[in-house]
N, C-alpha and C positions, 0 to 999 in steps of 0.2 A: 711517588715511585710505585706504591702499592696499587694505585689505579692503573698505571701502565701495565704492570705485570698481570693484573686481573683481566684487563682488556685483551692482552695477548693470549693468555690461557684460554679465555672464552672463545676468541676468534679462531685459534688453532684447533680447539676441541670441536667447534662446529664444522670447520672445513674438513677435518679428518673424519668426523662422524658422517658427514654427507657423502664423502667419497667411499667410505666403507659400506654405507647403506646402498649406494648405487651399485657397487660390486655385488653385494648380496642380492639385490633385486635382479640383476642380470643372471645370477646363478639360479634364482627361483624360476625365471622365465625359461632359461635353458633346460632346467630340470623338468618343468611342466611340458615343454615341447617333446622331450624324450619320453616322458610318461605317456603322452597322448599317442605317440608313435607305437609304443608297446601296447597300449590299450587297444589301438586299432587292429594290430596284428592278432591279439587274443580274441577280439570280437569277430574278426573274419574267420579265424579257425573255429571258434565256438559256433558261429552262425552256420558255417559249412557243415559241421558235425550234426547240429540240431536239425537242420533242414533235410539233409540226406538220410539221416536215420529215421525220419518221420515222414518220408515221402509218400507213404501209403495213405497218410491222413493229410490231405491237401489243405484243409482248413487250419489244422494245427501247424503245419509247415509254413503256411503263409503268415500265420500269426508270429512265429519265431522270426521269419524273415523281416516282417514289418518292425518288430521290436528292435532287432539288431540294427536295422537301417536307421532308426531314430537315434540310437546310441552313437552310431558312427557319424551321423550328421552333426550331432552335438559336439563330438570330438573335433571334427574338421573345422567347425565354426570357432571353437575355442582356440585351436591351433593358430588360425589366421588372425585372431584378435590379440594374441599375446604380443606385446611390444609395439602394437600399432597405436595410432593416435586415439583410438577408441578404447584402448585398454585402461582399466582402472584397477586399483588394488582389490576391490570387492568383486570383480568379475569372476575370478576363480572360485570364490565362495558360491556364487550363483550356479555355476556349472556343476560343481560337486553336489550342491543341494538338489538340483534338477535330476542328476543321475540317481540319487538316493530316492527321491520321490517316485520316479518312474519305476525303479526296481521294486520298491515297496508296494506300489500300486499293482504291479503284475503279480507279485506274490499273494496279495490280498484278494485279487479278483479272478485270477485265472484258475480254472479247475485242474485237478491233477491229470485227468484224462478227459478230453473232449467227448469221447465216445461213452463216457460214464458220468453224465452231468449230475446224477443223483448222489454221487459220493459226497459225504460230508466234507466241507471245505477245511475242517480241522486236519484232515489227512495231508493237506499241503504242507503243514508244519513239519511233517516227517520227511519231506523232501529236503535234500541237502542244499537249501537256498541260502542259509545264513552265511556260509563262507564267502559268498559274493560281496558282502559288506567289507570283508578284509581285503578283497581285490581293490575296491574303491579306495580304501585306506592306504593300500600300497601305492596306488597311483598318486594320491595326495602327498605321500612321503617324498616323492621325487621332487617336489617343489622346494624342499629345504626350508619350508615355512612351518614353524611350530604351531602357529595359530590356525593355519589351514588344516593341519593334521588333527589338532584338538577338535576343531569344529566338525571335521569329517567323522570322528569317533562319536561325538555327541549327536550329530544329525543322523548318523547310521543307527545309533541306539534308539532314537526317537522314531525313526522310520520303521525299524523292526518291531518295536512295541506297538506302533500305530497299525501296522499290518496285522499283528496278532489280535489287537483289540477289534479291528474291523471284522476279522474272520469269526471271532467268538461272540460278538455282541448279540447275534440273533439266535444263539444256541443256549437254551435255558439250563441244560443239565451238563455243562462241561465238567470234565473230571481233571483233578490235579494230583500231584504226588501226595498231598495230604489226605486223599481219599483212600489210600492204602492203609489198612488197619495196622495197629501195632502187632508185632510178632506175626507177620503174615506168612502163609504158606504159598506155594507156587501158584495155586489157583487164585488166591487173593490178588497176587501181583499181576497175573495175566489178565484177570477180569478188568483191571483198571488200565494197565498199559496198552492192552490190545483193543480196548474199546474205541469205536469211531469217535466218541465224544471226548477222548483224552486230549487235552490241550497243553497241559504242563506249564502253567504260567510261571512257576518257580524257575523252570529251565530257561524260559524266554528272558526273564529278568536277569538270571545269571549270565546268559549269553550277552545281553546288552551291557551289563557291568564289565564283563570281560573285554568287550570291544572298546569301551571307554578307558579301561585301565591300560590296554595295549596302546591306544592312541595317546594317552597321557605319557606313557613311558617313552614312546617314540618322540613326542614333542619335547620332553625334557632332554633327551639325548641330542636332538637337533638344536635346542636352545644352547646347550653347552658347546656344541660344535660351532655354532655361529659366534658365540663369545670368543672361543679360541681363534677362529678364523679372523674375527674383527681385530683381536689383539695383534695377530700376525700382520694383517693389512696395515694397521696403524704403525707397527714397528718398521715395516718395509717402506711405508710412506715417509716416515721420519728419516730413515736411512738415506732414501733418495734425496730428501730435502737437504740434509746435512752435506751429503756428497756433492750435490749440485752447487751448494753455496760455498763450500770451502775446498772442494776437491782440487780446484785449479790453483789455489793460493797457499796451501799448507801440505806437509807430507801426509801420506796415507795413514801413518801411525797416529797422527793427530786426529784425522777424521774418524778413524776406528775408535779412538778413545772417547770422542764426543758421542758416537753412536752407542758405545757401551755404557754410557751414563756417567763418565768421569768429568764431563763438562756440561755446560748448560747454555741454551739459546734464549731462555727466558730473560727479560730485562732484569738486571740485578745491579746493585751498587757494590763495588768491590775495589780493592787496591790493585792497581795494574801499572805497568810501565808502557809509556807511549813513545814510539820512535817516529819522527817526521823527517823524511829526506826529500830534498828538492834540488833540481838541477840549476846551477848558477848560470846567469846570463842566457836563459832559455829563449827569451823573446828575440834576442839578437841572432841566436842560432836558427830559429824558424824563419826569420827574414832572409837569412843567408842561404839556407839549403832548400826552402820550399816545403809545401805541405806533405808531399809524398815521401820525401826523404826524412822529414820529421817523424812521420809514423814509424818508419823503419828504425830510426834511432830510439824512439820510445819503446817499441816492442823489444828490441834487444836489451835495453837498459832494464825495463821492468822484469824481463825474464830472469836476469841475473839477480836483481834485488829480491825478487820473490823466492828464488832458490836459496839464497843466503839466509833470508829471514826464516823461511821454513825449516832450514837446517838447525836453527836455534830455537825451534818450537814457537816461533812467533806467527801471528796471523795478519795477513793483509786485509784490513777492513775497508780501505778506500784507495782508489787511484784518483787523484785530484789534479787534472791537467798533467803537469810534468812532475808532480809530487806523489809520494807514497806515504800512507799513514798505516802504521803497523802497531799491534798491541801484543803484550806479553803478560801472561797470567789470566787472560780472558780470551776466549771462553774456556780454555784448558788451564787448569791450575798448575803453577810452576813456582815453587818457593824461591827459585833462583832467577826470577824473571828480570830483575834489574841487571844482573851480571850477563844474562843471555842477550839482553838488548844492547849492552855495551859491546859485547863480542860481535854481535851482528853489525853494529856501526863500524867497528874496526875493520871487519872483513869487507864491508861495502866500500869504504874509503880505499883500501888497498887494491881491491878489484878495479875500481875506477882509475886508479893511478897506473895500473899495469896494462889495461886493454882499451880498445876502441869499441864504440857501439855504432853500428851502421857506418863504419869508417870515420866516425867523428870522435874526437877526444873530448871528454866531458869533465866538468868539475862540479862536485855536489857539496851541499851543506846539510848538516844533520842536527836536529834538536832532540834531546831525550829528557823525559820527565816522569817521575813516579808519584802517584797519589790516587785519591779516590775518584772514581768515574762511574757512569752508568753505561753498561754494555748490554746489548741484547738485540733480538730480532724485532724489527719494526717495519711497518708498511701497511698496505691496504690490499684486501683480497688475496689473490695468489701472488702478488708482487711483494715479496719480503726480502729484506736485506739486513745483514748483521752490521751494526755500527756502534760507535762509542760517542758519548757526550760528556761534557764537564770541563771545568777550568783546567784540569790536568792536561787535557788534549790541547786546549788553547795555549797553555804555557809552552808545551813542546813545540808547537808551530812558531811561537814568538821567539823561542830560543834559537830555532833554526834561522829565522830572519836576522837575528842579532849576530850571527857568525861573521857576517861581513864587517860589522862595526868593530869587532874585536880581532879581526884578521886570523880567524881559525876556521877549521872545517867542521868542528863539532862542538856543541855546547851541551854540557850535562849538568842537570840540576843536582844539588846536594842530596836530595831524597833518593836519587838513583846511584850517585857515587858511593854511598855507604855500602853498596853490594860488592864492591871490588877493593882490593888492597890499594892504599893511597899511593904506593910506589908506581902504579900504572897510570896515574892521573896527575895533572898539575892544576893548581888553583888559578882561576882566571880573575876572580874578584867578586865582590858583592855588587851586583848590577841591578838597576831598576828594570822591571818588566811590566809592560802595559797590562792592566787588569789585576795586578798583584799589589797589595797595599805596601808590603815591605820589600826591601831589596833581597835578591836571591843569591846565595852562595853558588857559584857555578865553576865547573871544571872542564878541562879538555884533555886530549891524549898527550902523555909525555913521550910515548914511544908507540911503535906499531908492531904487530905480530905477523906471522906468515899469512898471506892471503889465501882465501879459498877460491878465488876466481879462476875459471877455466879460460885460458887465453885462446882466442881464435886467431 
């Protein structure tokens, strides 16, 4: 039993996890597409502004135009790769990395003004270039991928420090904050900060750490959001699975109770009551009325039986030809399961006695037994079904078949009869049942109660 439950848990967990991951992947792809659209709009606006405001310097304007065109081309290429047969999980990391490399290279190599090539390259560090790394981080955040955001922060920090290192490596006398003496006056501060050789490596390190901290914070928030979303997806999937499996066979209240955790679909061993109802002389009926009419009769009969069993908190686990197998106390616990099964049997018999099904009068036999059984969701892949197994089920079916031998409509095992007052039942006898070593004390109805059947 433990192996069955372990297998079911593992299989269900994998299926739910795969579906949740697929949903999250689609969200990532949708977010990336939206981010690329926004990135494209920003680049177009920025390119237009940079080119038009520097139109008098044709070389510089052309350089900006070329750089913006490269970034736009990368975005378009990435947009059409997303979700295609060529898309891979690592592709988005490549495009983010290329964006950072290109931007860092431009910062490191392009002079502040092309008309003043003799200006120290360290002055480029005073240009507000660093915030562009946050723009790339913001674009990555649209992916809803914590790892991509974290990688963007790390790669951005490396790119920024790499650009700084390239700029300062050929300058022998770069100045930093530590070059300002203790207790400085204004002249001391200005002589360092306003020097063309001031590079401020402490500030660059602080900026890089800030970028990584922000990236880590966003990644943690995204990770928590993904966990919450995954739990919601798992819960919704379970709700749909339970509703799809039981919604047609039991009342909505029972389905809701299962969804809210008051019942279980995992294979378990439990005491339950099994009710087996079968149409008498069904073979002769089918020969007489034909296949089409037989289906009408069965549909009408099953509809009433399902309604009655559901009214008593039972669950239809199987339709077997012209027979119905129902359980009480699994999957939803009910301490009065034996009494509920007996009440359902009484209502079924009275309903059958009062009405016709597909214009045909039917006669049914019912067997009821209480005992241990294994109940749970079994199957392979996406095809799952809730069913019950065990000798308790077999005995209920055999009691039903013995009704004919003892000229009664219902046979109730003593294990079930103990749930109702003895005045409502009469003793049939100790009878042998195939598959059971000892004879069974069995009972039948002494009287009937008001039927629940809705006459048509």
